[in-house]
N, C-alpha and C positions, 0 to 999 in steps of 0.2 A: 339425646338424653331423655329418659323417661321420668316424668313426674307423677308420683302417686298421691292423689288427693285422698285424704283420710277424713271421715266425718265422725268416727266413733273414738272417743278419747280412751277407751279400754283397749284399743288396738295394741297388740304386743310390740309392734314396730316402733311405738312411741316410748317404750319403757326407759330408754336412756335419757329422755328429756323430762320425765315425770318428776315433779317436786324437786327439782335439782338443788335448791337451796336448803332444803330441810332434811336431806338424807345423805348418807356417805356411799351410795351405790357405786359411784365412780371409783372409789378406792378399792373395793373388793372385786370389781369387774375388770380391772386393768383398762378402763376407758376413761376419757375425760371429755368435757364439754367446752367448746369454744363458743363464746357469746358475742354476737354482733359481727358486722361485716369485716372489720380489720382483723380480728383473731380468726375468723372463719377463713378468710383469704390466706392468712399466714399458714394455717393448718393445711389448706389444699395445696400449697406450694412447698410444704416441708417433706421431709422423708417419713413422717408418721402416716400410717394408713388412715384414711377417712372412712368410717363405717357408713355414715349417712349425713345428710344435710336436712334440716327442718326449716321450711320457709313458711312465713306468714303470708297468706294469699294476697294481702294488701300490698306486699312488697316483692312478689315473686318475679315480675318482669325485671326488676331492678337487679336481681342477683343471679338469675338463671344462666346468663351468658358466661359467668366466671366458674361454673361448676363442671368439672370433667365428666365425661359420659360414663366413666367407670364407677361413679359415686351414686348411691341410692339417694334420690331426692324425694322427701315427703313434704306434703303441703297440708296445712290446717287453715281453717277459716280464722280470720283476724280475731274474732271474739272468743275463740277457743284457746289461743296461745296462753294467755295469762292463767286460765283455769288449769292447763296442763302443767306449766313449769312452776307455778306456785308463787309468782310475783308479777308485778306490772312490767311486762316485757314489751318494749316498743322499738327494738332495733331491726326486727324483721327476719333475722336469720340466726340459726344455731347449728353447730356441727358436732358430731360425735367422733372423736379420734381414738385410736387404739395405741396404748403404750406398748413399747417393746418389752420382752422379758427382762426382768431385773438381773443385771450381772453382779457378780461378786465384787464388792467394793474395790479390792486390790486390783482386780482386772480392769475396772473402769478407769482408774487413775494411774495404772502402771506402777503402783507402790510396791516396794519390797521392804520387809521389816528391817533388813540390815542397813538401809539408807537413812533411817531415823526421821522420816518425814512426819509432820504433824498435820492431821486432817481433822477439821471440825464439821460436824454434820448436825442439822436440826431437823427432827422428824415431826410431822404433824403440823407444821406451820402453814397457814393459809391466809388469804386476804392480806398480803403484805402491804 
């Protein structure tokens, strides 16, 4: 696995992680961010593609062993992480996953109008 150390916060490879709490980039880009070791590990073992993993240099050795060689690994100095993400981040690892293309609702659930199923959907809910 190759780890790319980044020292310029304006590097475009960091765009997915920039100010993640104050913008809705993930919605329009079909990407999402997994925060912390548990969610990152879950993403890495799921069927969702992982675009990249961002490591805090302070915690790099702790997480490097669990990242597949096919995933781009970016590393920032510990004191730059908070400035990049826009909040006090101390978990050491973030990952950018890619959402699959959205299917038509009836195809997703195998619904046919003649069966009279009822489906409730809530759009735009976050931070449950």
